[in-house]
C-alpha positions in Angstrom: 16.9 44.9 87.3 13.9 46.6 88.3 14.2 49.3 91.1 11.3 49.7 93.8 10.2 53.2 93.0 10.0 52.3 89.4 8.5 48.8 90.0 5.8 50.7 92.4 4.8 53.5 89.9 4.4 50.7 87.0 2.0 48.7 89.1 0.5 52.0 90.8 -0.8 52.5 86.4 -1.8 49.0 86.3 -4.4 49.9 89.3 -5.4 53.6 87.8 -8.3 54.5 86.0 -8.1 55.3 82.7 -9.2 58.1 81.0 -9.1 56.2 77.8 -11.4 53.0 78.3 -10.2 52.0 75.0 -6.5 51.2 76.6 -8.0 49.0 79.3 -9.9 47.2 76.7 -7.1 46.7 74.8 -5.0 45.3 77.7 -7.5 42.8 78.3 -7.5 41.7 74.8 -3.4 41.5 75.3 -4.1 38.6 78.4 -6.8 36.9 76.4 -4.5 36.4 73.4 -1.6 35.6 75.4 -3.9 33.3 77.8 -5.4 31.5 74.2 -2.1 30.7 72.7 -0.5 29.4 75.8 -3.1 27.1 76.4 -3.4 25.9 72.7 0.3 25.5 72.7 0.6 23.7 76.0 -2.4 21.3 74.7 -1.3 20.6 71.0 2.1 20.1 72.2 0.9 17.8 74.9 -1.3 15.4 72.7 1.4 15.1 70.0 3.4 14.2 73.2 0.8 11.3 73.7 0.4 10.1 70.2 4.3 10.2 70.1 4.2 8.0 73.5 1.6 5.5 72.1 2.9 4.7 68.7 6.4 4.2 70.3 4.5 1.8 73.0 2.9 -0.4 69.9 5.6 0.0 67.9 8.4 -1.5 70.6 6.0 -3.8 71.9 6.1 -5.5 68.3 9.5 -5.1 67.5 13.0 -5.9 69.3 15.0 -2.7 71.2 18.2 -4.5 69.5 19.2 -7.0 67.4 22.3 -9.1 66.7 22.5 -10.7 63.4 25.3 -12.8 61.8 27.3 -10.8 58.8 26.1 -14.0 56.3 22.4 -13.6 57.5 22.7 -16.6 59.9 23.9 -17.2 63.6 25.1 -20.5 64.7 25.7 -20.4 68.3 22.5 -18.4 69.5 22.1 -20.1 72.5 25.3 -18.7 73.7 24.4 -15.2 72.7 21.1 -15.6 74.5 22.9 -16.8 77.6 25.5 -13.9 77.1 22.7 -11.3 76.9 20.8 -12.4 80.0 23.9 -11.7 81.9 24.0 -8.1 81.1 21.9 -6.0 83.9 20.6 -4.3 81.2 18.9 -6.5 79.1 15.2 -7.4 80.4 14.8 -10.6 77.8 16.4 -12.1 74.6 15.3 -14.5 72.2 16.2 -15.9 69.2 14.5 -15.8 65.3 14.3 -16.5 61.9 12.5 -14.1 59.3 12.3 -13.7 55.6 10.1 -12.4 53.5 7.1 -14.5 51.9 4.5 -14.5 49.6 1.2 -16.1 51.5 -2.0 -17.3 49.7 -5.4 -18.1 51.4 -8.5 -17.1 49.2 -6.1 -14.3 48.3 -2.6 -13.6 47.9 -0.7 -11.1 50.0 3.3 -10.5 50.7 4.4 -10.7 54.5 7.3 -11.0 56.6 7.4 -14.5 57.7 8.8 -14.6 61.3 10.0 -17.7 63.1 9.9 -17.2 66.6 10.3 -19.7 70.0 6.7 -19.4 72.2 8.2 -19.9 75.2 10.8 -17.0 74.8 8.7 -14.4 72.5 6.7 -13.0 75.4 10.4 -11.8 76.9 10.8 -9.7 74.2 7.4 -8.5 72.2 3.8 -8.2 73.3 2.7 -10.4 70.9 1.7 -13.5 73.1 -0.7 -11.0 74.7 -2.2 -9.0 71.8 -3.8 -12.1 70.5 -7.3 -11.6 69.4 -8.2 -14.8 68.2 -6.8 -18.4 69.1 -3.6 -19.2 70.8 -0.2 -17.9 70.7 1.6 -21.4 72.4 -0.4 -23.5 69.4 3.1 -22.2 67.1 4.4 -25.8 68.2 7.7 -27.5 66.6 6.5 -29.8 64.2 3.0 -28.4 63.9 3.0 -26.1 61.2 0.8 -23.7 62.6 0.8 -19.9 61.8 -0.4 -16.9 63.5 -1.5 -13.9 61.1 -1.9 -10.0 62.0 -5.6 -8.9 61.8 -5.6 -7.2 58.7 -3.5 -9.4 57.0 -5.9 -12.3 57.4 -8.7 -10.2 56.3 -6.5 -9.6 52.9 -6.1 -13.2 52.7 -9.8 -13.7 54.0 -8.9 -16.6 55.9 -10.1 -17.1 59.6 -8.7 -19.8 62.2 -8.6 -23.4 61.0 -7.8 -22.3 57.4 -5.0 -22.8 55.7 -2.4 -21.1 54.2 0.2 -21.8 51.7 3.8 -19.8 52.2 6.0 -19.1 49.1 9.7 -18.4 50.4 12.1 -16.2 48.1 14.8 -19.4 48.4 14.2 -21.5 45.8 14.7 -25.6 44.8 16.3 -27.2 41.7 13.7 -29.5 40.4 13.8 -31.3 36.9 11.4 -28.7 35.6 13.7 -25.7 36.6 14.1 -23.8 39.9 11.2 -23.5 42.1 10.1 -21.4 45.2 10.1 -23.1 48.7 6.3 -23.2 49.7 4.5 -25.1 52.7 0.9 -25.3 53.9 0.2 -23.8 57.4 -2.9 -24.0 59.2 -4.1 -20.5 60.7 -4.1 -21.2 64.6 -4.4 -17.3 66.1 -4.7 -13.7 65.0 -3.2 -11.3 66.6 -3.7 -6.9 66.8 -0.9 -4.7 68.1 -2.9 -1.2 66.5 0.1 -0.6 64.0 -0.6 -1.3 60.2 3.1 -2.2 59.7 2.5 -5.7 61.6 -1.2 -6.3 61.6 -0.8 -6.0 57.7 2.7 -7.4 57.0 3.8 -10.0 59.8 3.3 -13.7 59.8 4.6 -15.9 62.6 5.7 -19.3 62.6 7.0 -21.5 64.9 11.5 -21.2 64.4 11.9 -25.1 63.9 9.2 -25.0 61.3 11.0 -21.9 60.0 14.8 -24.0 60.1 13.2 -27.1 58.0 11.2 -24.4 55.5 14.2 -22.4 55.1 16.8 -25.5 55.6 19.1 -23.6 57.9 19.8 -26.5 60.3 20.2 -25.2 63.7 20.8 -21.7 62.6 19.0 -18.6 63.0 18.6 -15.1 61.7 19.5 -13.2 65.0 18.9 -12.8 68.8 16.1 -9.9 69.6 17.0 -8.0 73.0 14.3 -6.1 75.3 15.8 -3.5 77.4 14.9 -1.7 80.6 16.0 1.1 79.1 15.2 1.5 75.4 17.8 4.8 74.9 20.4 2.4 75.8 19.8 -0.2 72.5 22.7 1.0 70.5 25.6 0.9 73.1 23.5 -2.6 74.3 23.8 -4.1 71.3 27.1 -3.3 70.5 28.8 -4.7 73.6 27.3 -7.9 73.0 28.3 -8.1 69.6 31.7 -7.2 70.8 31.9 -9.8 73.5 30.6 -12.7 70.9 33.4 -14.5 69.1 33.0 -13.8 65.0 31.7 -10.2 63.2 28.1 -9.8 63.6 25.8 -7.1 62.7 24.0 -4.8 65.3 20.6 -2.5 64.6 18.2 -0.9 67.0 14.9 0.1 67.2 15.9 3.9 66.8 17.9 3.2 63.4 15.4 0.9 62.4 12.5 3.6 62.5 15.0 6.3 62.3 12.5 8.2 59.5 9.1 7.6 61.5 10.4 9.1 64.6 12.4 11.7 62.8 9.0 13.0 61.2 6.9 13.2 64.4 9.9 15.2 66.1 10.0 17.6 63.0 5.8 17.9 62.7 6.1 18.6 66.5 8.3 21.2 66.0 6.7 22.6 63.2 3.3 23.0 65.3 5.2 24.5 68.1 6.4 27.6 65.7 2.9 28.2 64.2 1.3 28.1 67.5 4.0 30.7 69.0 2.6 32.8 66.3 -0.5 33.2 68.3 1.6 34.4 71.2 3.2 36.3 68.9 0.2 38.2 68.1 -1.1 38.7 71.2 2.3 40.3 72.1 1.7 42.7 68.9 -1.9 43.6 70.7 0.4 44.5 73.9 2.7 46.8 71.8 -0.6 48.7 70.6 -1.8 48.9 74.4 1.5 50.1 75.8 1.7 52.7 73.1 -1.7 54.2 73.9 -0.9 54.0 77.4 2.2 56.2 76.8 0.6 58.6 75.2 -2.4 58.8 77.6 0.4 59.5 80.2 2.5 62.1 79.1 1.7 64.4 81.4 2.7 61.9 84.2 5.5 61.0 82.4 7.1 64.7 82.5 6.5 65.3 86.0 8.0 62.2 86.9 11.3 63.7 84.9 11.0 66.9 86.6 10.8 65.0 89.7 14.4 64.0 88.8 13.5 60.5 87.4 16.0 59.5 84.6 15.4 58.1 81.1 16.2 54.7 82.3 13.9 54.5 85.1 11.0 56.0 82.8 11.6 53.1 80.5 11.5 50.8 83.6 8.3 51.5 84.9 6.2 50.9 81.4 8.4 47.7 81.1 7.1 46.4 84.4 3.3 47.4 83.4 4.0 45.2 80.0 5.4 42.4 81.8 3.0 42.3 84.6 0.0 42.1 81.9 2.0 39.6 79.9 2.7 37.5 83.1 -0.7 37.3 84.1 -1.6 35.6 80.6 1.0 33.3 80.3 0.2 32.3 84.1 -3.5 31.8 83.9 -2.8 30.1 80.3 -0.3 27.5 81.6 -2.5 26.7 84.6 -5.5 26.2 82.4 -3.5 24.2 79.8 -2.0 21.8 82.2 -5.5 21.0 83.2 -6.8 20.5 80.1 -4.3 18.4 79.1 -4.8 16.3 81.9 -7.9 15.9 81.7 -8.4 15.9 77.7 -9.5 12.3 78.0 -12.3 13.0 80.4 -13.4 16.1 78.3 -13.3 14.1 74.7 -15.7 11.3 76.8 -18.0 13.7 77.9 -18.4 15.2 74.7 -18.7 12.0 73.0 -21.3 11.0 75.2 -23.4 14.4 74.7 -23.4 13.9 71.1 -23.8 10.2 70.8 -20.8 10.0 68.5 -17.1 8.7 68.4 -14.8 11.6 67.7 -12.0 9.0 66.5 -14.3 5.6 65.6 -11.9 2.8 66.4 -13.0 1.3 63.1 -11.2 4.1 61.6 -8.2 5.0 63.6 -6.0 3.1 65.1 -6.0 5.1 68.4 -9.1 6.0 69.0 -8.7 8.0 72.0 -6.8 11.3 72.3 -3.7 10.1 74.1 -2.1 13.4 76.1 1.2 13.5 77.9 2.6 16.7 79.6 5.8 17.5 79.7 7.4 19.6 81.8 10.4 20.6 79.7 7.9 21.5 76.8 6.1 23.5 79.6 8.8 25.5 80.7 9.8 26.2 77.2 6.6 27.6 76.4 6.5 29.9 79.2 10.4 30.8 78.6 9.1 32.1 74.9 5.5 33.8 75.9 7.4 35.6 78.7 10.5 36.9 76.0 7.6 37.9 73.6 6.1 40.1 76.5 9.1 41.3 77.5 10.4 42.0 73.9 6.7 43.6 73.1 7.3 46.2 75.9 10.3 47.6 74.9 9.6 50.0 72.2 6.7 51.7 74.0 8.8 52.1 76.9 11.4 53.6 75.1 8.7 56.0 73.3 8.1 56.8 77.1 11.6 57.6 77.9 11.9 60.0 75.0 9.4 62.0 76.0 10.0 65.9 76.3 8.6 67.2 79.5 8.5 71.0 78.2 6.5 69.5 75.0 4.3 67.5 76.9 3.3 70.3 79.6 2.9 73.1 77.3 -0.7 72.8 77.0 -1.5 71.5 80.6 
């Protein structure tokens, strides 16, 4: 794109002493602005990647990656479904479950999802067994009618381990006095906390066989939950399993169950990217100002180059080289600083907290009390590309002005 001569002259102008020191000041301001913009953009996007990854990990540690359910709400031959799923190399674990809406009554009342699980199989599809803060997960034995509550749900009900909780489900029972909701008394034997309000506040776990008795489902279950080695294959794995099973089944996967949530995170990341790109754009405007002033300062030099045979295109390339180098210096420094800051952000936050003696994000207020950061190379390359493109566009007008310089007019008063 650029000839050696034009590049050499452009770089020589960068090292030359300015007659107008204000031009050098504006050039340094442009480098500083691009530097700050790139650092802010990389750091913010990395933090948003970290929060997104943290939320995805917490949510997917509680919910199934994929679910196969009967179209009538029940699945009869769940043992065959689990055995069939385990034969698939893409499946890390499979477990049956029962799920229904319920009203729990302790000291207070609170609605929640009542899920029946097999304690010996649940660890293969979720992290709930290792998220216990009180009690034991394996206390959910058949016939014990024990229950494990989310931490916020237990607080809302005002119950502790050892207290009793009445569970009312949506199915009703006909009595001489009319239709009555089914109810059962459970004993709280554990409390879990996964760090996601949807589950800490709205999920209660019981043994699957106890749930079958409560809902009078016999040996049927609601469906089979799957955990996969690659979460992005959830849709295809669940569909393949449903096709291999006899009968008609409905398939759900994590991305559809939480589509709006992850779509909102993606939109928020995009909006922040656009807003912070404006910082780089403003710095590029400073680059335009410095280049225009430089062209005005170098009118005589441009005229001499034109009289020596340099074409307008070559003159334009001289000043585009200079503007690009200024921009590239800011982008390079900003990229290095942004990546280093993003990778050491957690340490920096802890250092600030140790100096001030205060938590920036208290754990009793925020579910995520740290500042997670994930540097994505693709995002960094996009930031670099956009910053360089803005710098390139910023050099076009001043270089075009330089190319239109009339040598006769420029040298008239020299």
